[in-house]
C-alpha positions in Angstrom: -38.2 13.0 49.5 -35.6 10.4 48.0 -33.3 11.3 45.0 -34.9 9.4 42.8 -37.7 11.4 43.0 -36.5 14.4 42.6 -34.6 13.5 39.5 -38.3 12.6 38.6 -39.8 15.7 39.6 -37.0 18.6 38.8 -34.4 16.5 36.6 -32.2 17.1 39.5 -29.2 14.6 39.8 -28.6 11.4 41.7 -25.2 10.8 42.7 -23.2 8.3 44.2 -20.9 10.3 45.9 -22.2 13.8 46.9 -18.9 15.1 47.0 -16.2 14.3 44.3 -15.9 16.7 42.1 -16.8 14.7 38.7 -20.6 16.6 38.2 -19.4 20.1 38.9 -16.6 19.6 36.6 -18.0 18.3 33.7 -21.3 20.8 34.1 -18.7 23.5 34.0 -17.0 21.8 30.6 -20.7 21.7 29.2 -21.0 25.1 29.9 -17.5 26.6 28.5 -18.8 24.3 25.3 -21.5 26.1 24.9 -19.6 29.7 25.8 -17.2 28.8 23.6 -20.0 28.1 20.8 -21.5 31.4 21.3 -18.2 33.3 21.2 -17.9 31.4 17.7 -20.8 32.7 16.2 -20.7 36.3 17.6 -17.3 37.8 18.5 -14.9 39.8 16.0 -12.1 37.8 14.2 -9.5 37.6 16.6 -11.4 37.8 19.7 -13.3 34.2 18.7 -10.3 32.8 18.0 -8.9 33.6 21.6 -12.0 33.1 23.3 -13.1 29.7 21.4 -9.6 28.6 22.6 -9.5 29.1 25.8 -12.9 27.8 26.7 -11.5 24.9 24.2 -9.5 24.6 27.2 -11.7 25.3 29.8 -14.0 22.0 28.4 -10.8 19.8 28.5 -9.6 20.9 32.2 -13.3 20.0 33.0 -12.1 16.4 31.4 -9.2 16.1 33.2 -10.7 16.9 36.4 -13.3 14.5 36.2 -11.4 12.2 34.5 -8.4 12.1 37.3 -11.1 11.4 40.4 -12.4 8.9 38.9 -8.7 6.7 38.3 -9.3 7.6 41.8 -11.9 5.8 42.2 -14.7 8.4 43.0 -18.3 7.2 40.7 -21.2 9.9 39.7 -24.0 8.9 38.3 -27.0 11.3 37.8 -30.0 11.3 36.0 -32.5 13.9 34.0 -36.1 12.2 32.5 -37.2 15.3 31.4 -34.3 16.6 29.2 -34.9 14.3 26.3 -38.0 12.9 25.5 -39.5 9.2 26.2 -35.7 8.2 27.7 -34.2 10.9 29.4 -30.8 11.5 29.8 -28.5 9.2 31.9 -25.2 9.8 32.6 -22.8 8.0 34.7 -18.5 8.1 36.0 -16.4 4.8 36.7 -12.8 4.4 36.1 -13.2 3.4 32.7 -15.1 6.7 31.9 -12.6 8.6 33.8 -9.6 7.4 32.1 -11.0 8.1 28.3 -12.5 11.3 29.8 -9.2 12.6 31.1 -7.0 11.3 28.3 -9.3 14.0 25.5 -9.4 16.4 28.6 -5.5 16.6 28.2 -4.8 16.7 24.4 -7.7 19.2 24.0 -6.2 21.8 26.7 -2.7 21.6 25.1 -4.5 21.2 21.0 -6.3 24.7 21.9 -3.6 26.2 23.4 -2.3 25.4 19.8 -5.1 26.7 18.1 -5.3 29.9 19.5 -1.8 30.5 17.6 -2.4 28.4 14.5 -5.7 30.0 13.7 -4.0 33.1 13.4 -6.2 36.2 13.0 -9.4 34.5 12.9 -9.0 33.0 9.2 -11.8 30.7 10.0 -15.1 31.2 9.7 -17.6 31.9 12.4 -18.9 28.2 12.4 -16.2 26.1 12.2 -15.0 28.4 15.7 -18.3 27.3 17.2 -18.4 23.9 16.3 -14.7 23.1 18.2 -15.5 23.5 21.6 -18.6 21.8 20.9 -17.1 19.3 19.5 -14.2 18.8 22.4 -17.4 19.0 24.4 -18.9 16.2 23.1 -15.5 13.8 23.1 -15.6 14.4 27.2 -18.9 13.4 27.4 -19.3 10.6 25.7 -17.4 8.4 27.9 -20.0 9.3 30.3 -23.0 8.1 28.8 -25.2 5.9 30.6 -27.8 5.1 28.3 -28.6 4.5 24.3 -30.7 7.4 23.7 -28.3 9.3 26.1 -25.2 7.5 24.1 -26.0 7.7 20.3 -27.3 11.0 20.3 -23.5 12.2 21.7 -22.3 10.1 19.8 -24.0 11.8 16.6 -22.9 14.8 17.6 -19.7 14.4 17.9 -19.7 13.7 14.5 -21.6 16.0 12.9 -19.3 18.5 14.4 -15.6 16.8 13.5 -17.4 16.7 10.1 -18.0 20.5 10.0 -14.4 21.2 11.4 -13.5 18.5 8.5 -14.5 20.4 6.2 -13.1 23.9 6.8 -11.2 24.5 4.1 -13.8 23.2 1.7 -14.1 26.4 -0.5 -10.5 26.0 -1.0 -9.7 22.4 -2.0 -11.8 20.1 -4.0 -10.1 17.1 -2.0 -11.1 18.3 1.4 -15.2 18.1 -0.4 -14.2 14.5 -1.2 -12.6 13.6 1.9 -15.8 15.7 4.1 -17.9 13.3 1.8 -16.4 9.6 2.7 -16.1 10.8 6.4 -19.7 11.8 6.0 -20.7 8.2 4.4 -18.7 6.1 6.6 -19.8 8.3 10.0 -23.0 7.4 9.7 -23.2 4.1 8.7 -21.4 3.9 11.7 -23.9 5.1 12.8 -26.9 2.4 11.2 -24.4 -0.6 12.7 -24.8 1.4 15.9 -27.8 1.8 16.0 -28.9 -1.2 15.0 -26.6 -3.3 17.9 -28.2 -1.1 20.8 -31.8 -1.7 19.0 -31.4 -5.1 19.4 -29.5 -5.0 22.5 -32.4 -2.9 24.0 -35.3 -5.0 22.6 -33.6 -8.6 24.4 -32.5 -7.0 27.5 -35.6 -5.0 28.5 -34.4 -1.4 28.5 -32.4 0.9 27.5 -30.4 2.1 30.4 -26.6 0.7 30.6 -27.7 -0.4 33.8 -30.7 -2.7 32.6 -28.8 -4.0 29.5 -26.1 -5.0 31.6 -28.3 -6.6 33.7 -30.6 -8.1 30.8 -27.7 -9.8 28.7 -27.9 -12.6 30.2 -30.7 -14.2 29.4 -30.5 -13.1 25.6 -29.7 -16.0 23.3 -26.2 -16.2 22.6 -26.8 -15.8 18.7 -28.5 -12.4 19.5 -25.7 -11.5 22.0 -23.2 -12.8 19.0 -24.9 -9.7 16.4 -24.7 -7.2 18.7 -21.8 -7.8 19.5 -20.6 -7.8 15.5 -22.6 -5.0 14.8 -21.4 -2.7 17.6 -17.7 -3.7 17.1 -18.3 -3.1 13.7 -19.4 0.5 14.3 -16.7 1.6 16.8 -13.7 0.0 14.6 -14.9 2.0 12.2 -15.1 5.4 14.4 -11.0 3.9 15.8 -10.4 3.2 11.5 -9.7 -0.2 11.8 -8.5 -2.1 8.2 -10.7 -2.9 6.7 -13.2 0.3 7.8 -10.5 2.9 7.3 -10.5 4.3 4.4 -12.3 8.1 5.7 -9.2 8.4 8.0 -6.5 8.2 5.4 -8.5 11.1 3.5 -10.3 13.1 6.9 -7.0 13.7 9.3 -5.0 15.2 5.8 -7.9 17.5 5.0 -8.7 18.8 7.7 -7.1 22.0 10.1 -4.4 20.5 12.0 -5.4 21.3 15.4 -9.0 19.4 14.3 -6.8 16.1 13.4 -4.8 16.3 16.6 -7.6 16.2 18.3 -9.7 12.9 16.6 -6.4 10.7 15.9 -5.4 11.6 19.5 -9.1 11.8 21.6 -11.7 11.3 18.7 -10.7 7.7 17.8 -10.0 6.2 20.7 -13.9 6.6 21.8 -13.9 3.5 19.4 -11.8 1.2 22.4 -13.8 2.7 24.4 -17.6 1.1 22.7 -15.5 -2.0 22.2 -14.5 -2.0 25.4 -17.6 -0.9 27.1 -20.2 -2.8 25.4 -17.9 -6.3 24.9 -17.0 -6.5 28.5 -18.9 -4.2 30.4 -22.5 -4.5 29.0 -22.3 -8.2 27.2 -19.9 -10.0 30.2 -17.5 -10.8 27.8 -18.5 -14.1 25.1 -17.4 -16.9 23.8 -13.3 -16.8 22.0 -14.5 -16.3 17.9 -16.0 -12.7 19.3 -12.3 -11.9 20.6 -10.7 -13.7 17.8 -12.4 -11.7 15.7 -11.2 -8.6 17.4 -7.6 -10.1 17.6 -7.2 -10.7 13.7 -9.3 -6.8 12.7 -6.3 -5.5 15.0 -3.3 -7.4 13.4 -4.6 -6.4 9.9 -4.9 -3.5 11.2 -1.3 -2.6 12.6 0.5 -4.2 9.8 -1.4 -2.8 6.8 -1.7 0.5 8.5 1.8 0.9 9.0 2.5 -0.2 5.6 0.5 2.3 3.7 2.6 4.8 6.2 5.5 3.3 4.7 4.8 4.3 1.0 3.1 8.0 2.0 4.8 10.9 1.2 2.4 13.7 2.7 3.0 14.0 5.9 0.0 14.3 7.6 -1.4 11.3 5.6 1.6 9.1 6.8 0.4 9.8 10.3 -3.3 9.0 10.1 -2.1 5.3 8.9 0.1 5.5 11.9 -3.2 6.1 14.0 -4.7 2.7 12.4 -1.6 1.3 13.4 -1.6 2.2 17.3 -5.1 1.4 17.5 -4.5 -2.3 15.7 -1.8 -2.7 18.4 -4.8 -1.3 21.7 -7.3 -3.9 19.7 -4.5 -6.6 19.8 -4.5 -6.0 23.8 -8.9 -6.1 23.8 -8.5 -8.8 21.9 -6.3 -11.2 23.5 -7.5 -9.8 26.9 -11.0 -10.9 26.0 -9.8 -14.5 24.4 -7.5 -15.3 28.3 -11.0 -14.3 30.1 -13.0 -16.9 28.1 -10.7 -19.5 28.5 -10.5 -18.4 32.6 -7.2 -16.6 32.5 -7.9 -13.6 34.9 -4.6 -12.8 35.5 -3.4 -12.8 31.7 -6.5 -10.8 30.8 -6.2 -8.0 32.9 -2.6 -7.5 31.9 -3.7 -7.4 28.3 -6.3 -4.7 28.8 -4.0 -2.8 31.2 -2.1 -3.0 28.3 -4.3 -1.5 25.6 -5.3 1.3 27.9 -1.7 2.3 28.4 -0.8 2.6 24.6 -4.6 4.5 24.1 -2.8 6.8 27.1 0.7 6.6 25.2 -0.4 7.3 22.0 -3.0 10.2 22.4 -0.1 12.2 23.8 2.7 11.1 21.0 0.2 11.5 18.0 -0.9 14.6 19.4 2.3 15.7 19.0 3.3 14.3 16.0 -0.1 16.3 14.1 0.7 19.5 15.7 4.6 19.2 14.5 3.1 19.1 10.8 0.9 21.4 11.4 4.1 23.8 12.5 5.6 22.5 9.2 2.5 23.0 6.9 1.7 26.6 8.3 5.3 27.4 8.0 6.1 26.2 4.4 2.8 25.5 2.7 3.7 22.1 2.1 2.8 18.8 3.0 4.4 16.4 0.8 8.2 15.5 2.6 9.6 14.8 -1.0 9.6 19.1 -1.1 10.7 20.1 2.8 14.0 19.7 4.5 15.9 21.9 6.0 13.8 22.7 9.0 16.2 21.7 11.7 17.9 24.9 11.8 15.2 27.0 10.2 12.1 25.2 13.0 14.8 23.8 15.7 12.0 23.9 18.5 9.1 22.1 15.7 12.2 19.6 15.0 12.8 18.8 18.4 9.7 18.7 19.7 8.6 16.4 16.5 11.4 14.4 17.4 10.8 13.4 20.9 7.2 12.1 19.7 8.4 10.1 17.1 10.5 8.7 19.7 7.0 7.1 21.1 5.7 6.5 18.0 8.6 4.3 17.2 8.8 2.3 20.5 12.3 2.5 21.6 13.3 3.5 24.7 13.3 5.9 26.3 10.2 7.1 23.8 6.6 6.1 26.3 5.7 4.3 23.3 7.6 1.6 24.5 6.6 1.1 27.8 3.2 0.1 26.2 4.3 -2.2 23.9 7.1 -3.6 26.1 3.6 -4.4 28.4 1.8 -5.4 25.9 4.3 -8.0 24.2 5.1 -9.4 28.5 1.0 -10.1 28.0 1.1 -11.9 24.7 4.3 -14.1 26.3 2.5 -14.9 29.4 0.0 -15.4 28.0 0.7 -18.4 26.4 0.5 -20.4 29.7 -3.1 -20.1 29.1 -4.9 -23.4 28.0 -6.0 -23.9 25.0 -5.4 -24.6 20.6 -6.7 -21.6 19.9 -4.3 -19.4 22.1 -1.1 -21.7 21.2 -1.8 -20.7 17.3 -2.8 -17.0 17.7 -0.5 -15.4 20.3 2.5 -15.9 18.0 1.0 -15.0 15.1 -0.2 -12.0 17.0 3.8 -11.5 19.1 4.9 -11.4 15.1 2.3 -8.5 13.8 3.4 -6.2 16.9 6.9 -7.0 15.9 7.0 -5.9 12.7 4.7 -3.3 12.9 7.3 -2.0 15.4 10.1 -2.4 13.1 8.1 -1.2 10.2 7.3 2.4 13.0 10.8 2.7 13.5 11.4 3.3 8.9 8.3 5.2 9.2 9.8 8.3 11.4 12.9 8.1 10.4 11.9 8.8 6.7 9.6 11.3 8.5 12.1 13.0 10.6 15.4 12.4 8.4 13.7 13.5 4.9 11.3 16.6 6.2 14.2 17.8 8.4 17.2 17.1 8.1 19.7 17.6 4.6 18.4 20.2 2.3 15.7 22.1 1.6 13.7 20.7 -1.8 11.8 23.7 -2.0 10.8 27.5 -1.5 8.7 27.1 1.1 11.1 25.2 2.9 14.2 27.5 2.0 11.7 30.4 3.8 10.3 28.5 6.7 10.2 30.4 9.8 9.8 28.8 13.8 6.1 29.1 14.4 4.2 31.8 16.9 4.7 30.9 20.8 1.2 29.6 21.3 1.6 26.9 19.2 5.0 25.9 20.9 3.6 26.1 24.1 0.7 23.6 22.9 3.3 21.7 21.6 5.4 21.7 25.0 2.5 20.5 26.9 2.2 17.4 25.4 6.1 16.9 25.0 6.3 16.5 28.8 2.9 14.5 28.9 5.3 12.0 26.7 8.6 12.5 28.9 6.1 11.7 32.2 4.8 8.7 30.3 7.9 7.6 29.0 10.1 8.3 32.3 7.0 7.2 35.3 4.4 5.2 33.6 3.9 3.4 37.7 2.6 6.4 38.8 -0.5 5.8 36.9 -0.9 1.7 38.1 -3.1 2.1 40.2 -5.6 4.6 38.0 -5.2 1.5 35.3 -6.1 -1.3 37.3 -9.0 0.7 37.9 -10.3 1.3 34.3 -9.1 -2.0 33.9 -11.6 -3.9 37.0 -14.4 -1.0 35.9 -14.1 -2.3 32.1 -15.4 -6.4 33.7 -12.4 -9.1 31.8 -11.0 -9.4 35.2 -10.4 -7.8 38.7 -7.1 -7.5 40.4 -4.2 -5.2 39.8 -2.2 -6.1 36.7 0.6 -3.5 37.3 2.7 -2.5 40.6 2.3 1.2 41.4 5.6 2.7 42.1 7.7 5.5 40.6 10.8 4.5 39.2 9.8 0.6 38.1 7.2 -1.0 36.4 6.4 -4.4 37.6 4.4 -6.8 36.3 1.8 -8.1 39.1 2.2 -11.7 39.3 4.8 -12.2 36.7 8.6 -11.9 36.3 8.6 -9.2 34.6 9.8 -5.5 35.8 12.6 -2.8 34.3 12.7 0.8 35.7 11.8 3.3 32.5 13.8 6.2 34.1 17.1 4.1 35.1 17.1 2.9 31.6 16.7 6.9 30.1 19.5 7.4 33.1 21.9 5.1 31.6 20.9 5.8 27.7 21.6 9.7 28.3 24.8 8.0 30.2 25.5 6.0 27.4 25.5 8.4 24.7 27.8 11.1 26.6 30.5 8.5 27.1 30.3 7.7 23.6 30.7 11.7 22.5 33.0 12.5 24.8 35.3 9.8 23.4 34.6 11.0 19.8 35.3 14.3 20.8 39.1 13.7 23.1 40.4 11.4 19.7 39.2 13.9 17.5 41.4 16.8 19.1 44.7 14.5 19.2 44.1 14.6 16.0 45.6 16.9 13.2 42.9 18.3 10.9 43.1 20.0 7.7 40.6 22.3 5.7 40.4 20.3 3.0 37.8 20.1 -0.1 35.1 17.3 0.0 35.6 14.8 -3.0 33.3 15.0 -4.8 33.8 12.0 -7.6 33.8 15.1 -9.9 30.8 14.8 -9.4 30.6 18.5 -8.5 28.8 20.0 -5.2 25.9 18.1 -3.8 22.7 19.6 -4.7 18.5 19.1 -3.1 18.2 16.7 -6.1 20.3 14.5 -4.9 19.0 13.9 -1.5 17.1 11.1 -0.7 13.4 11.6 -1.2 10.3 10.3 0.7 9.9 8.5 -2.5 13.1 6.6 -2.9 14.0 5.9 1.0 10.8 4.1 0.8 11.4 2.2 -2.1 13.3 -1.0 -0.7 10.4 -1.8 1.6 8.3 -0.8 -1.2 9.7 -4.0 -3.2 10.3 -6.7 -0.7 5.5 -6.2 0.3 5.5 -5.6 -3.4 2.9 -8.1 -4.0 0.9 -7.0 -0.2 1.1 -3.8 -1.3 0.5 -3.6 -5.5 2.4 -1.0 -7.2 1.0 0.8 -9.9 4.1 1.6 -12.4 3.4 4.0 -16.0 6.1 4.3 -18.7 5.3 7.0 -20.6 7.0 7.4 -23.5 7.2 9.7 -26.1 9.4 9.6 -29.6 10.4 12.2 -32.1 8.1 13.3 -34.8 7.6 10.8 -37.7 10.5 8.6 -36.0 10.1 5.2 -33.9 13.4 4.9 -32.6 14.8 8.5 -31.1 12.5 9.6 -27.7 12.1 12.9 -27.1 11.0 12.1 -23.5 10.3 9.1 -20.8 7.6 9.2 -18.0 8.2 7.0 -15.1 5.0 7.3 -12.6 4.7 5.2 -9.9 2.4 5.0 -7.1 1.6 2.7 -4.2 -2.7 2.9 -4.3 -4.4 1.8 -1.3 -4.5 -1.8 -2.4 -8.2 -3.0 0.2 -9.8 0.3 -0.5 -9.4 -1.0 -4.9 -10.6 -4.1 -3.9 -13.3 -3.6 -1.6 -14.3 -0.5 -1.9 -14.5 0.3 -5.3 -16.4 -2.1 -6.8 -19.7 -1.4 -4.5 -19.3 2.3 -5.3 -19.6 0.7 -8.9 -22.4 -1.4 -8.1 -24.0 1.0 -6.3 -23.9 3.6 -9.0 -24.8 0.9 -11.5 -28.1 0.2 -9.2 -29.0 4.0 -9.2 -28.6 4.4 -12.7 -31.1 1.6 -13.8 -33.0 2.6 -11.4 -34.0 5.7 -12.4 -36.4 4.1 -15.8 -38.5 3.4 -12.6 -38.8 7.2 -12.6 -41.4 7.6 -15.8 -43.2 10.5 -14.2 -46.8 8.8 -14.2 -48.9 9.0 -11.0 -50.7 5.8 -11.1 -46.9 4.1 -12.0 -45.4 5.5 -8.1 -49.3 5.0 -6.7 -48.3 0.9 -8.1 -45.3 0.6 -6.6 -47.0 2.1 -3.5 -49.2 -0.7 -3.5 -46.6 -3.3 -4.6 -44.6 -2.4 -1.2 -47.1 -2.4 1.2 -48.2 -6.1 0.2 -45.3 -7.6 0.5 -44.8 -5.8 3.6 -47.9 -7.4 4.5 -46.5 -10.5 3.7 -43.2 -10.7 5.4 -45.1 -9.1 8.7 -47.6 -12.1 8.1 -44.8 -14.8 8.0 -42.8 -13.9 10.7 -45.9 -13.8 13.0 
């Protein structure tokens, strides 16, 4: 009996290679997700926290094993016709799937360990603990989907479980309920767009499996293919938090529990990039330049606008959420550039640009998960997310401060941080892409380089603010003054992420072979973009190379040398204990220190026309006097301008339409029957016209 026949009769899996560890790892991960959900529902508080956390870590470990096997060249597929009516369940894992599964797995393991300590003694509801391992399981399995129905089922399960986790604290704060509403609406609008894209694609290709879509894409008209791409881009860009579809992200991430924020921002948003790459390159086989110009423009806008909003934010988790928009924008710049180069025949620059984008996915996942975990430690210790009310945490939480600094170094893309490696590779791809012929590349690529450079410079200011204002100076609230270091389990989870950041920063060449396989599996171009090597990172086919490890050693030697010289010079001079001159103003107080708001004010002035800050001066005069002032109240806020200009008018129009539509509900049965008859006539006329 053939494997295919066996699959039809018994629902057994058909595997490309019988023994490679991918199938058992995914099966074990799915089983642990179910076990964790059952434990979250049935066990007592403390036990369910530990068991659900261990099961979630097991789910992540399964993703790491399966993803690592795929990155080494293994492939696996399975079909279960009896599991899902009509379509069945279709799974397949290649190197591209494996990359996203492995990244998700590493983050899930570390965040699960962190979450055991963060949840404490089980204060969270049972359904929250039950949803946690299921959410991790869907994140691992989404890249393995190989059919439209399977993908949509896993995608919706991921959306629903993440929504449950976002609203975990809805009874405590009204802001959580509002964030959950925004997230639910935006994610399901994205689902509608994705459903329309896949329905049109499947109808045109004549099948619903990814293999059938890939085979039938060439026979579709350019207009149909373009419509499918745009609909898919809108859906996946919304999940990735791309501007202007980002409105849910700065709401949901701050209000969700910190371990949920870490998994969403470091793993879930990556699947938006996966969807764009898989559909645009793998299933549609690439497309004309305008597709990728649209993606590149969206990425550049997200990178610059996202980091500008992060620079203005004083809520630490909101700052990190906008930073996610910036970094995923950089990834989308690389994806768009890869498509642009491939459409113009530049296979080598296309491979390099996509490799740089995938490398930044990996780097961003590690440092952003660590940043959110650090923010969660601060929130748990102080009860504050407002940077203006923090300070003094370096002395009170030294381990958290050090780990946060490691992640911040990666986020600002400076050596020896891990973000520097991928942004350097992206810039090299854009610069060398200028050799690709065409007016489009000559005009667009310098703008893209400028966007990357501007976002990197602003990111440095953002994380100097976050680290300096939040962890240094004097505490500016009672919570900050009484902060204590986080529990060992939280620090252990953060330590795992810090080790991953350090490894990616010092020896990124170890990923070269796997990244090349993932790029080749995506489809725009073959060949290796990076030469593998532990001590160096060299671009294949381009004259560019550097060694992150030796660069880090040189920086360390330089710092030690300067520090030693300064100390030796200080020993030769006499020192006396004298009081610091305070200009007659007395000893400095916390009110005299820079806050996040004052730190960002110069940047706000520079980008005043873009940010459009709102200022309000309220003057209260003394009673019965037009000249004597009792008090002056000044307020300044920087709203999300895109949200105000785009979403508020739409919401106002919908609200007005809903209010007007109430007049149609007159309570008359004959009126309602008339509506139904009129609707049926209109539908028949439309169908007659189409035919």
